[in-house]
KOLLUM-330036 format. One record per atom (N, C-alpha, C): y, z, x; residue number from 1; residue in three letters; atom name. Coordinates in steps of 0.05 Angstrom, whole numbers, m for minus. Layout:
<recs>
<<Y, Z, X>, NUM, ALA, CA>
...
</recs>
This chain:
<recs>
<<m670, 671, 284>, 1, MET, N>
<<m645, 658, 290>, 1, MET, CA>
<<m622, 676, 281>, 1, MET, C>
<<m602, 679, 297>, 2, ALA, N>
<<m579, 696, 290>, 2, ALA, CA>
<<m561, 683, 269>, 2, ALA, C>
<<m552, 700, 251>, 3, GLU, N>
<<m534, 690, 230>, 3, GLU, CA>
<<m506, 686, 241>, 3, GLU, C>
<<m494, 663, 236>, 4, VAL, N>
<<m467, 657, 245>, 4, VAL, CA>
<<m447, 664, 224>, 4, VAL, C>
<<m428, 681, 231>, 5, LEU, N>
<<m408, 689, 212>, 5, LEU, CA>
<<m383, 672, 217>, 5, LEU, C>
<<m373, 660, 196>, 6, LEU, N>
<<m349, 644, 198>, 6, LEU, CA>
<<m326, 659, 186>, 6, LEU, C>
<<m303, 655, 198>, 7, ALA, N>
<<m279, 667, 187>, 7, ALA, CA>
<<m272, 654, 160>, 7, ALA, C>
<<m255, 667, 145>, 8, GLU, N>
<<m246, 655, 119>, 8, GLU, CA>
<<m233, 629, 125>, 8, GLU, C>
<<m235, 610, 106>, 9, PRO, N>
<<m223, 583, 111>, 9, PRO, CA>
<<m194, 584, 120>, 9, PRO, C>
<<m178, 601, 108>, 10, ASP, N>
<<m149, 602, 116>, 10, ASP, CA>
<<m145, 615, 144>, 10, ASP, C>
<<m166, 626, 155>, 11, GLN, N>
<<m164, 638, 182>, 11, GLN, CA>
<<m175, 620, 204>, 11, GLN, C>
<<m188, 598, 196>, 12, ARG, N>
<<m201, 580, 216>, 12, ARG, CA>
<<m182, 561, 229>, 12, ARG, C>
<<m159, 556, 218>, 13, GLY, N>
<<m141, 536, 229>, 13, GLY, CA>
<<m129, 520, 206>, 13, GLY, C>
<<m116, 498, 213>, 14, ARG, N>
<<m104, 482, 192>, 14, ARG, CA>
<<m105, 452, 200>, 14, ARG, C>
<<m104, 435, 181>, 15, THR, N>
<<m103, 407, 185>, 15, THR, CA>
<<m75, 397, 179>, 15, THR, C>
<<m64, 382, 197>, 16, ILE, N>
<<m38, 371, 193>, 16, ILE, CA>
<<m40, 341, 190>, 16, ILE, C>
<<m30, 330, 168>, 17, ILE, N>
<<m31, 302, 163>, 17, ILE, CA>
<<m3, 291, 167>, 17, ILE, C>
<<0, 273, 186>, 18, GLU, N>
<<26, 262, 193>, 18, GLU, CA>
<<35, 242, 172>, 18, GLU, C>
<<62, 239, 170>, 19, ASP, N>
<<74, 220, 151>, 19, ASP, CA>
<<62, 192, 154>, 19, ASP, C>
<<59, 183, 179>, 20, ALA, N>
<<49, 156, 184>, 20, ALA, CA>
<<21, 151, 173>, 20, ALA, C>
<<5, 172, 172>, 21, VAL, N>
<<m22, 169, 161>, 21, VAL, CA>
<<m20, 165, 131>, 21, VAL, C>
<<m3, 180, 118>, 22, LEU, N>
<<1, 176, 89>, 22, LEU, CA>
<<12, 149, 83>, 22, LEU, C>
<<31, 139, 100>, 23, GLU, N>
<<43, 113, 96>, 23, GLU, CA>
<<21, 91, 98>, 23, GLU, C>
<<4, 94, 117>, 24, HIS, N>
<<m18, 74, 120>, 24, HIS, CA>
<<m37, 74, 96>, 24, HIS, C>
<<m45, 97, 87>, 25, ILE, N>
<<m63, 99, 64>, 25, ILE, CA>
<<m49, 88, 39>, 25, ILE, C>
<<m24, 95, 35>, 26, ALA, N>
<<m9, 86, 11>, 26, ALA, CA>
<<m6, 56, 11>, 26, ALA, C>
<<0, 43, 33>, 27, ALA, N>
<<3, 14, 34>, 27, ALA, CA>
<<m23, 0, 28>, 27, ALA, C>
<<m45, 11, 39>, 28, HIS, N>
<<m71, m1, 34>, 28, HIS, CA>
<<m79, 3, 4>, 28, HIS, C>
<<m74, 26, m6>, 29, ALA, N>
<<m80, 32, m34>, 29, ALA, CA>
<<m64, 14, m53>, 29, ALA, C>
<<m39, 9, m47>, 30, ALA, N>
<<m23, m9, m63>, 30, ALA, CA>
<<m35, m37, m64>, 30, ALA, C>
<<m45, m46, m41>, 31, LEU, N>
<<m57, m73, m40>, 31, LEU, CA>
<<m83, m75, m56>, 31, LEU, C>
<<m95, m53, m63>, 32, GLU, N>
<<m120, m53, m79>, 32, GLU, CA>
<<m114, m58, m108>, 32, GLU, C>
<<m88, m58, m116>, 33, VAL, N>
<<m80, m62, m144>, 33, VAL, CA>
<<m77, m91, m150>, 33, VAL, C>
<<m89, m100, m172>, 34, THR, N>
<<m87, m128, m180>, 34, THR, CA>
<<m57, m135, m186>, 34, THR, C>
<<m48, m157, m174>, 35, GLY, N>
<<m21, m165, m178>, 35, GLY, CA>
<<m4, m160, m153>, 35, GLY, C>
<<m12, m142, m136>, 36, VAL, N>
<<3, m137, m111>, 36, VAL, CA>
<<m7, m157, m90>, 36, VAL, C>
<<11, m168, m76>, 37, THR, N>
<<4, m188, m56>, 37, THR, CA>
<<17, m182, m29>, 37, THR, C>
<<5, m192, m7>, 38, VAL, N>
<<16, m188, 20>, 38, VAL, CA>
<<37, m209, 25>, 38, VAL, C>
<<60, m202, 36>, 39, THR, N>
<<80, m221, 45>, 39, THR, CA>
<<86, m216, 74>, 39, THR, C>
<<93, m236, 88>, 40, GLY, N>
<<101, m234, 116>, 40, GLY, CA>
<<78, m239, 135>, 40, GLY, C>
<<85, m245, 159>, 41, SER, N>
<<66, m251, 180>, 41, SER, CA>
<<59, m226, 195>, 41, SER, C>
<<42, m228, 215>, 42, GLU, N>
<<35, m206, 232>, 42, GLU, CA>
<<60, m196, 247>, 42, GLU, C>
<<77, m215, 255>, 43, LEU, N>
<<102, m207, 268>, 43, LEU, CA>
<<120, m191, 249>, 43, LEU, C>
<<121, m199, 224>, 44, ALA, N>
<<137, m185, 204>, 44, ALA, CA>
<<127, m156, 201>, 44, ALA, C>
<<101, m152, 205>, 45, LYS, N>
<<90, m126, 203>, 45, LYS, CA>
<<102, m107, 224>, 45, LYS, C>
<<107, m117, 248>, 46, PHE, N>
<<117, m101, 270>, 46, PHE, CA>
<<147, m95, 267>, 46, PHE, C>
<<162, m112, 253>, 47, ILE, N>
<<190, m107, 249>, 47, ILE, CA>
<<196, m95, 222>, 47, ILE, C>
<<175, m88, 207>, 48, GLY, N>
<<179, m74, 182>, 48, GLY, CA>
<<186, m90, 158>, 48, GLY, C>
<<180, m116, 159>, 49, ARG, N>
<<186, m133, 136>, 49, ARG, CA>
<<162, m144, 121>, 49, ARG, C>
<<139, m134, 128>, 50, ARG, N>
<<114, m142, 114>, 50, ARG, CA>
<<109, m123, 91>, 50, ARG, C>
<<101, m135, 69>, 51, LEU, N>
<<95, m119, 45>, 51, LEU, CA>
<<66, m120, 39>, 51, LEU, C>
<<53, m100, 28>, 52, PRO, N>
<<65, m74, 19>, 52, PRO, CA>
<<71, m56, 43>, 52, PRO, C>
<<90, m39, 40>, 53, LYS, N>
<<96, m18, 60>, 53, LYS, CA>
<<103, 7, 46>, 53, LYS, C>
<<101, 29, 61>, 54, ALA, N>
<<106, 55, 48>, 54, ALA, CA>
<<122, 73, 67>, 54, ALA, C>
<<135, 92, 55>, 55, ASP, N>
<<150, 113, 70>, 55, ASP, CA>
<<141, 140, 58>, 55, ASP, C>
<<132, 158, 74>, 56, ALA, N>
<<122, 184, 64>, 56, ALA, CA>
<<134, 207, 78>, 56, ALA, C>
<<136, 229, 64>, 57, HIS, N>
<<146, 254, 75>, 57, HIS, CA>
<<127, 277, 66>, 57, HIS, C>
<<115, 290, 86>, 58, VAL, N>
<<96, 312, 81>, 58, VAL, CA>
<<110, 338, 88>, 58, VAL, C>
<<107, 357, 70>, 59, ALA, N>
<<118, 384, 74>, 59, ALA, CA>
<<96, 403, 67>, 59, ALA, C>
<<81, 413, 87>, 60, GLY, N>
<<59, 432, 82>, 60, GLY, CA>
<<36, 417, 68>, 60, GLY, C>
<<31, 426, 43>, 61, THR, N>
<<9, 413, 28>, 61, THR, CA>
<<20, 395, 6>, 61, THR, C>
<<45, 388, 7>, 62, ARG, N>
<<58, 371, m13>, 62, ARG, CA>
<<69, 346, 0>, 62, ARG, C>
<<70, 324, m15>, 63, ALA, N>
<<80, 299, m4>, 63, ALA, CA>
<<95, 284, m25>, 63, ALA, C>
<<113, 267, m16>, 64, ARG, N>
<<128, 248, m32>, 64, ARG, CA>
<<127, 221, m19>, 64, ARG, C>
<<122, 200, m34>, 65, VAL, N>
<<117, 173, m22>, 65, VAL, CA>
<<134, 153, m37>, 65, VAL, C>
<<144, 134, m22>, 66, GLN, N>
<<158, 110, m32>, 66, GLN, CA>
<<142, 86, m24>, 66, GLN, C>
<<136, 68, m42>, 67, VAL, N>
<<120, 45, m36>, 67, VAL, CA>
<<136, 20, m44>, 67, VAL, C>
<<137, 1, m26>, 68, GLU, N>
<<151, m24, m31>, 68, GLU, CA>
<<130, m46, m33>, 68, GLU, C>
<<130, m62, m55>, 69, VAL, N>
<<109, m82, m58>, 69, VAL, CA>
<<121, m109, m67>, 69, VAL, C>
<<105, m130, m64>, 70, ALA, N>
<<111, m156, m75>, 70, ALA, CA>
<<90, m161, m97>, 70, ALA, C>
<<100, m172, m119>, 71, VAL, N>
<<82, m177, m142>, 71, VAL, CA>
<<78, m207, m145>, 71, VAL, C>
<<53, m215, m150>, 72, ALA, N>
<<47, m243, m153>, 72, ALA, CA>
<<55, m252, m181>, 72, ALA, C>
<<69, m274, m183>, 73, TRP, N>
<<77, m286, m208>, 73, TRP, CA>
<<53, m297, m222>, 73, TRP, C>
<<47, m294, m247>, 74, PRO, N>
<<64, m284, m268>, 74, PRO, CA>
<<56, m256, m278>, 74, PRO, C>
<<48, m239, m260>, 75, GLN, N>
<<39, m211, m267>, 75, GLN, CA>
<<63, m196, m279>, 75, GLN, C>
<<59, m179, m299>, 76, PRO, N>
<<81, m164, m310>, 76, PRO, CA>
<<89, m141, m291>, 76, PRO, C>
<<114, m142, m282>, 77, ILE, N>
<<123, m123, m261>, 77, ILE, CA>
<<120, m94, m269>, 77, ILE, C>
<<129, m86, m294>, 78, PRO, N>
<<126, m57, m301>, 78, PRO, CA>
<<97, m48, m301>, 78, PRO, C>
<<79, m65, m310>, 79, THR, N>
<<50, m58, m310>, 79, THR, CA>
<<39, m55, m282>, 79, THR, C>
<<46, m73, m264>, 80, VAL, N>
<<36, m72, m237>, 80, VAL, CA>
<<48, m47, m223>, 80, VAL, C>
<<74, m42, m227>, 81, ALA, N>
<<87, m19, m214>, 81, ALA, CA>
<<74, 7, m224>, 81, ALA, C>
<<68, 9, m249>, 82, SER, N>
<<55, 33, m260>, 82, SER, CA>
<<27, 36, m249>, 82, SER, C>
<<12, 14, m246>, 83, ALA, N>
<<m15, 15, m235>, 83, ALA, CA>
<<m14, 23, m206>, 83, ALA, C>
<<6, 13, m191>, 84, VAL, N>
<<9, 21, m163>, 84, VAL, CA>
<<14, 51, m161>, 84, VAL, C>
<<32, 61, m177>, 85, ARG, N>
<<38, 90, m177>, 85, ARG, CA>
<<14, 107, m182>, 85, ARG, C>
<<m2, 100, m202>, 86, GLU, N>
<<m26, 115, m209>, 86, GLU, CA>
<<m47, 113, m187>, 86, GLU, C>
<<m52, 89, m178>, 87, HIS, N>
<<m74, 85, m158>, 87, HIS, CA>
<<m67, 97, m131>, 87, HIS, C>
<<m42, 94, m122>, 88, VAL, N>
<<m34, 106, m96>, 88, VAL, CA>
<<m36, 136, m98>, 88, VAL, C>
<<m27, 148, m120>, 89, THR, N>
<<m29, 177, m123>, 89, THR, CA>
<<m58, 186, m122>, 89, THR, C>
<<m75, 173, m137>, 90, ALA, N>
<<m103, 180, m137>, 90, ALA, CA>
<<m116, 178, m110>, 90, ALA, C>
<<m111, 156, m96>, 91, ARG, N>
<<m123, 152, m69>, 91, ARG, CA>
<<m113, 173, m49>, 91, ARG, C>
<<m87, 179, m50>, 92, LEU, N>
<<m76, 199, m31>, 92, LEU, CA>
<<m89, 227, m36>, 92, LEU, C>
<<m91, 234, m61>, 93, VAL, N>
<<m104, 260, m67>, 93, VAL, CA>
<<m133, 260, m58>, 93, VAL, C>
<<m147, 238, m65>, 94, GLU, N>
<<m175, 236, m58>, 94, GLU, CA>
<<m180, 237, m27>, 94, GLU, C>
<<m163, 223, m12>, 95, LEU, N>
<<m168, 221, 17>, 95, LEU, CA>
<<m155, 243, 34>, 95, LEU, C>
<<m134, 255, 23>, 96, THR, N>
<<m120, 275, 40>, 96, THR, CA>
<<m122, 304, 28>, 96, THR, C>
<<m125, 306, 2>, 97, GLY, N>
<<m125, 332, m10>, 97, GLY, CA>
<<m98, 344, m14>, 97, GLY, C>
<<m77, 329, m8>, 98, LEU, N>
<<m49, 338, m12>, 98, LEU, CA>
<<m41, 337, m41>, 98, LEU, C>
<<m22, 353, m49>, 99, SER, N>
<<m10, 351, m75>, 99, SER, CA>
<<13, 330, m73>, 99, SER, C>
<<11, 310, m90>, 100, ILE, N>
<<31, 288, m89>, 100, ILE, CA>
<<52, 293, m110>, 100, ILE, C>
<<76, 299, m101>, 101, ASP, N>
<<98, 305, m120>, 101, ASP, CA>
<<108, 280, m134>, 101, ASP, C>
<<110, 258, m120>, 102, ALA, N>
<<119, 233, m132>, 102, ALA, CA>
<<111, 209, m115>, 102, ALA, C>
<<106, 187, m129>, 103, VAL, N>
<<102, 161, m116>, 103, VAL, CA>
<<122, 143, m129>, 103, VAL, C>
<<143, 136, m115>, 104, ASP, N>
<<163, 117, m125>, 104, ASP, CA>
<<156, 89, m116>, 104, ASP, C>
<<156, 70, m135>, 105, VAL, N>
<<148, 43, m130>, 105, VAL, CA>
<<172, 25, m133>, 105, VAL, C>
<<177, 8, m113>, 106, GLU, N>
<<199, m11, m114>, 106, GLU, CA>
<<187, m39, m110>, 106, GLU, C>
<<192, m56, m130>, 107, VAL, N>
<<183, m84, m128>, 107, VAL, CA>
<<207, m99, m116>, 107, VAL, C>
<<204, m109, m92>, 108, THR, N>
<<226, m122, m78>, 108, THR, CA>
<<223, m152, m76>, 108, THR, C>
<<200, m162, m85>, 109, ARG, N>
<<195, m190, m83>, 109, ARG, CA>
<<175, m199, m104>, 109, ARG, C>
<<180, m222, m116>, 110, VAL, N>
<<161, m235, m134>, 110, VAL, CA>
<<153, m260, m120>, 110, VAL, C>
<<127, m264, m117>, 111, VAL, N>
<<116, m287, m102>, 111, VAL, CA>
<<101, m305, m120>, 111, VAL, C>
<<108, m330, m120>, 112, HIS, N>
<<93, m350, m136>, 112, HIS, CA>
<<69, m359, m120>, 112, HIS, C>
<<46, m351, m130>, 113, ASN, N>
<<20, m359, m117>, 113, ASN, CA>
<<7, m380, m135>, 113, ASN, C>
<<13, m405, m130>, 114, PRO, N>
<<1, m426, m148>, 114, PRO, CA>
<<m29, m426, m146>, 114, PRO, C>
<<m41, m431, m168>, 115, ALA, N>
<<m71, m433, m169>, 115, ALA, CA>
<<m78, m459, m153>, 115, ALA, C>
<<m100, m457, m138>, 116, PRO, N>
<<m108, m481, m123>, 116, PRO, CA>
<<m114, m504, m143>, 116, PRO, C>
<<m104, m527, m137>, 117, GLN, N>
<<m108, m550, m154>, 117, GLN, CA>
<<m137, m560, m150>, 117, GLN, C>
<<m148, m568, m172>, 118, GLU, N>
<<m176, m579, m171>, 118, GLU, CA>
<<m174, m607, m161>, 118, GLU, C>
<<m192, m615, m145>, 119, ARG, N>
<<m193, m642, m135>, 119, ARG, CA>
<<m209, m659, m155>, 119, ARG, C>
<<m198, m682, m161>, 120, ARG, N>
<<m212, m700, m179>, 120, ARG, CA>
<<m224, m723, m164>, 120, ARG, C>
<<m247, m730, m172>, 121, VAL, N>
<<m260, m754, m160>, 121, VAL, CA>
<<m252, m778, m176>, 121, VAL, C>
<<m243, m799, m162>, 122, GLN, N>
<<m235, m823, m177>, 122, GLN, CA>
<<m254, m846, m171>, 122, GLN, C>
</recs>
């Protein structure tokens, strides 16, 4: 069998990751954090009012991301925001291989999610 010679990795081509891909990954990663909740309907998703949502800018192998989330009451907002920042950064690096310069987190809504009441038999 003939040996196949491959060009050096930087000579083979390049992968371009669009801003929208990063935005999608960041929004899903934010939702993986305890205390972050979804707000808005499916219609709100199409007009840009559903949370979590993200805005990303990729420049070469570097990226900067802004994430907007809703936090479930009574979660501590600074703790949740910090966890979102760390988790989103880790997931973006893991899934894209980009260098993430910053992940800015904005908590724009606090949602009261009451615990379901237990039914009592009388």
